[in-house]
C-alpha positions in Angstrom: -14.0 22.1 -34.3 -12.2 18.7 -34.0 -9.0 20.4 -32.9 -11.0 22.4 -30.3 -12.5 19.2 -29.0 -9.1 17.6 -28.5 -7.8 20.7 -26.8 -10.7 20.8 -24.4 -10.5 17.1 -23.6 -6.8 17.3 -23.1 -7.3 20.2 -20.7 -9.9 18.3 -18.7 -7.6 15.2 -18.7 -4.7 17.3 -17.4 -6.8 18.8 -14.6 -8.0 15.4 -13.5 -4.4 14.1 -13.4 -3.3 17.2 -11.4 -6.1 16.7 -8.8 -5.4 13.0 -8.3 -1.6 13.1 -8.7 -0.9 12.2 -5.0 -3.1 9.1 -5.4 -0.8 7.4 -8.0 0.0 5.0 -5.2 -2.8 4.0 -2.8 -2.6 5.4 0.7 -3.1 3.2 3.8 -3.3 4.0 7.5 -2.3 0.4 8.4 1.1 1.0 6.8 2.9 -0.8 9.8 1.0 -4.0 8.9 1.4 -3.5 5.1 5.2 -3.4 4.5 5.1 -5.9 1.7 3.1 -3.6 -0.6 5.6 -0.7 -0.6 8.9 -2.5 -0.1 9.8 -5.7 -2.1 12.8 -6.2 0.3 10.3 -7.3 3.0 9.1 -10.3 1.1 9.5 -13.4 3.3 11.7 -11.7 5.8 9.5 -12.8 8.8 10.0 -16.5 7.9 6.3 -17.0 7.6 3.7 -17.1 4.9 1.6 -14.0 5.3 -1.6 -12.8 3.6 -2.9 -9.3 4.1 -6.2 -7.8 3.0 -7.1 -4.2 3.2 -10.3 -2.3 2.2 -10.2 1.5 2.3 -12.8 4.1 1.7 -11.2 7.5 1.7 -13.0 10.9 2.2 -16.4 9.2 2.5 -19.1 11.4 1.0 -16.8 13.3 -1.3 -18.7 13.9 -4.6 -18.5 16.1 -7.6 -21.0 18.7 -8.7 -23.2 16.1 -10.4 -23.3 13.8 -7.4 -20.8 11.2 -8.7 -18.6 9.5 -6.1 -15.1 10.6 -6.8 -13.5 9.7 -3.5 -10.7 7.1 -3.6 -11.7 3.5 -2.9 -9.0 0.8 -2.6 -8.9 -3.0 -2.2 -5.6 -4.8 -1.6 -4.5 -8.4 -1.3 -0.8 -9.0 -0.5 0.9 -12.3 0.0 4.6 -13.0 0.7 6.5 -16.1 1.7 10.1 -17.3 2.4 11.7 -19.6 -0.2 14.7 -21.2 1.4 16.3 -22.7 -1.8 16.1 -19.2 -3.3 17.8 -17.8 -0.2 15.0 -15.2 0.1 11.3 -14.7 -0.4 8.7 -13.9 -3.0 5.6 -11.7 -3.0 2.4 -11.0 -4.8 0.3 -7.8 -4.5 -3.0 -7.3 -6.2 -4.6 -3.9 -5.8 -7.6 -2.1 -7.2 -7.6 1.7 -6.7 -10.5 3.8 -7.9 -10.4 7.6 -7.7 -12.5 10.1 -9.6 -13.2 8.5 -13.0 -9.9 6.6 -13.0 -9.5 2.9 -12.1 -6.1 1.2 -11.5 -5.7 -2.5 -11.2 -2.1 -3.4 -10.3 -0.4 -6.8 -10.1 3.0 -6.6 -8.4 5.4 -9.6 -8.4 8.7 -9.6 -6.7 11.7 -11.4 -5.1 13.8 -10.5 -2.1 17.3 -11.9 -1.4 18.0 -12.4 2.3 21.3 -11.9 4.1 21.9 -12.5 7.8 23.0 -9.4 9.7 24.0 -10.4 13.3 20.7 -11.3 15.1 18.6 -9.9 12.2 18.2 -10.1 8.5 18.5 -7.8 5.5 16.3 -8.2 2.5 17.1 -6.7 -0.9 14.2 -6.9 -3.3 13.0 -6.2 -6.8 9.4 -6.2 -8.2 7.7 -5.7 -11.5 4.4 -4.0 -11.8 1.6 -4.6 -14.4 -0.8 -1.7 -14.1 -4.1 -1.6 -16.0 -5.3 2.1 -16.0 -8.6 3.1 -17.4 -10.7 6.3 -17.5 -14.5 6.5 -17.8 -14.7 9.0 -20.6 -18.5 8.8 -20.5 -18.5 10.5 -17.1 -16.7 13.6 -18.6 -18.8 16.4 -19.9 -18.6 17.7 -23.4 -18.5 21.5 -23.9 -21.3 21.3 -26.5 -24.4 19.2 -26.0 -24.8 16.3 -28.4 -21.0 16.0 -28.9 -20.3 12.3 -28.8 -16.5 12.6 -29.1 -16.0 11.6 -25.4 -18.4 8.7 -25.6 -16.5 7.4 -28.6 -13.4 6.9 -26.6 -12.5 3.5 -25.1 -12.5 3.0 -21.4 -11.0 -0.5 -21.4 -7.7 0.9 -20.2 -4.0 0.3 -21.1 -1.3 -1.8 -19.6 1.7 0.0 -18.1 4.7 -1.9 -16.8 7.3 -0.6 -14.4 9.9 -1.7 -11.8 10.5 -1.2 -8.1 13.4 -1.9 -5.7 13.7 -1.9 -1.9 15.9 -2.9 1.1 14.4 -3.9 4.5 16.3 -4.6 7.7 14.6 -6.7 10.4 16.2 -6.9 13.9 14.7 -8.1 17.2 12.3 -5.3 18.1 13.4 -3.0 15.3 12.9 -2.5 11.6 13.8 -0.1 8.9 13.2 0.0 5.2 13.7 2.1 2.0 12.2 1.6 -1.4 11.5 3.2 -4.7 8.6 2.3 -6.9 7.8 3.2 -10.5 11.4 3.6 -11.3 11.1 3.7 -15.0 8.3 6.4 -14.9 6.6 4.7 -17.8 3.9 6.5 -19.7 1.1 5.5 -22.1 -1.7 7.2 -24.1 -5.2 6.8 -22.8 -8.2 6.6 -25.0 -6.3 7.2 -28.3 -6.8 10.0 -30.7 -4.2 12.0 -28.8 -6.6 12.6 -25.9 -3.9 12.5 -23.2 -0.9 10.7 -21.8 -0.6 9.3 -18.3 2.9 9.4 -16.9 3.9 7.3 -13.8 6.0 9.2 -11.3 8.7 7.7 -9.2 7.8 7.3 -5.5 10.1 6.8 -2.5 9.3 5.2 0.8 11.2 5.3 4.1 9.9 3.5 7.2 11.2 2.5 10.7 9.8 1.3 14.0 10.9 0.1 17.4 9.2 -2.0 20.1 9.4 -0.6 23.7 8.5 -3.1 26.4 7.4 -1.9 29.8 10.0 -3.2 32.3 7.5 -3.5 35.1 4.9 -5.1 32.9 6.2 -6.9 29.7 2.6 -7.6 28.6 2.5 -4.0 27.2 4.5 -3.1 24.2 4.6 0.4 22.7 5.7 0.6 19.0 6.4 4.1 17.7 7.0 4.2 13.9 7.3 6.6 11.0 6.3 6.2 7.4 7.6 8.8 4.9 6.6 8.9 1.2 7.7 11.3 -1.5 7.3 11.7 -5.3 10.5 13.8 -5.4 8.5 17.0 -5.3 6.4 16.8 -2.1 6.9 14.8 1.1 4.2 13.2 3.3 4.9 12.1 6.9 3.0 9.5 8.9 3.8 9.4 12.7 2.4 6.3 14.3 2.1 4.9 17.8 0.6 1.5 18.8 0.1 0.0 22.2 -0.2 -3.8 22.3 -1.4 -6.0 25.2 -0.2 -9.6 25.2 0.0 -9.4 21.4 -3.8 -9.9 21.4 -5.2 -6.4 21.5 -3.9 -3.1 20.2 -4.8 0.5 19.8 -3.0 3.5 18.6 -3.0 6.8 16.7 -1.4 8.2 13.6 -0.9 11.7 12.4 -0.4 12.4 8.7 1.2 15.8 8.5 -1.2 18.5 7.1 -3.7 15.8 6.1 -5.4 13.7 8.8 -5.4 12.3 12.3 -6.2 8.6 12.6 -7.3 6.2 15.3 -6.5 2.4 15.1 -7.9 -0.5 17.0 -7.4 -4.2 16.5 -7.4 -7.7 18.0 -6.2 -11.2 17.2 -8.8 -13.9 16.8 -7.3 -17.4 16.3 -4.0 -16.0 15.0 -5.9 -13.7 12.6 -5.1 -10.0 13.0 -8.2 -7.8 12.5 -7.8 -4.0 12.5 -9.9 -0.9 11.9 -8.8 2.6 11.3 -10.7 5.9 11.0 -9.0 9.0 9.6 -10.2 12.5 10.6 -9.2 14.9 7.9 -7.3 18.1 9.0 -6.8 19.4 5.5 -9.1 21.7 3.5 -11.1 18.8 2.2 -13.2 18.6 5.3 -15.0 15.4 4.3 -16.6 12.8 6.6 -13.3 11.0 7.1 -11.9 7.7 5.9 -12.6 4.1 6.9 -10.1 1.2 6.6 -10.4 -2.5 7.5 -7.3 -4.8 7.7 -7.1 -8.6 8.0 -3.8 -10.4 8.3 -2.9 -14.0 8.8 0.6 -15.5 9.1 1.8 -19.1 9.6 5.0 -21.0 9.5 5.6 -24.3 7.7 8.5 -25.3 9.9 7.6 -28.0 12.5 8.6 -27.4 16.1 11.5 -29.5 17.2 10.4 -32.2 19.6 12.6 -33.4 22.4 14.1 -36.9 22.0 15.0 -39.1 25.0 17.2 -42.2 25.4 18.1 -44.6 28.2 21.5 -44.6 29.8 22.6 -48.2 30.6 24.3 -47.0 33.8 20.9 -46.1 35.2 18.8 -49.1 34.1 
């Protein structure tokens, strides 16, 4: 009977991992404002200290047969800054991603080395991840009533460490980046007693965008961009397009191939970027959609150079 219990629990655990496999890394519609989370090469490359916060509720209303909320919910805080004496920049990302009965809390620390490339800059970065992954065993159903095997399992979680690398090129009006996260594909047992093993999968990201200014009206800027992510087995494409007016108001659309169509709107209030995105699912999930709120603030520590004047004795 004990062996049967373990087999059943392992099967349920495997099914849960299969269902949420694509959510090993959180998904964001504001990917064009959130480059620091997926690419350590971006840290500090804008020569400004930037803080970004994102709250996302995906597939609102998606529940299991018992009415439990199992839709992904993500909270992210990302900070990056240039460090001149290190010839680069540093970054810190803190994310909580909850999906199904899993909860991931990730702390990501990294450094980017900067090198001047003509009028632009190339950043080559490395980050280390500390992931606390936990599973609410109490929410899983036992095959036999009164079986307390699941309730006896710990849900405190385990710590998994891994690495990521990335390169990011920033030019006037253009950017491109490539990165790979969870390089080591670390794995740990969850819950003990041979219940199941969680295995991180390597993820790849490729992104690029370009600013197009209207010749007749430079107040308007169109920024088409693409965001590609892959786990080495499947590939997901995000095609984005934003229109900005005076760098104060923006609106745009995004299409996530075979998944969702998104609408983005935003504004700048006292140098604080505030954005909202709503995803309309096009996949078989058919849920009520996804909401995402983004807040971003950047500032530079460098003082503006002031003009100095002097008197010429010839004109006294």
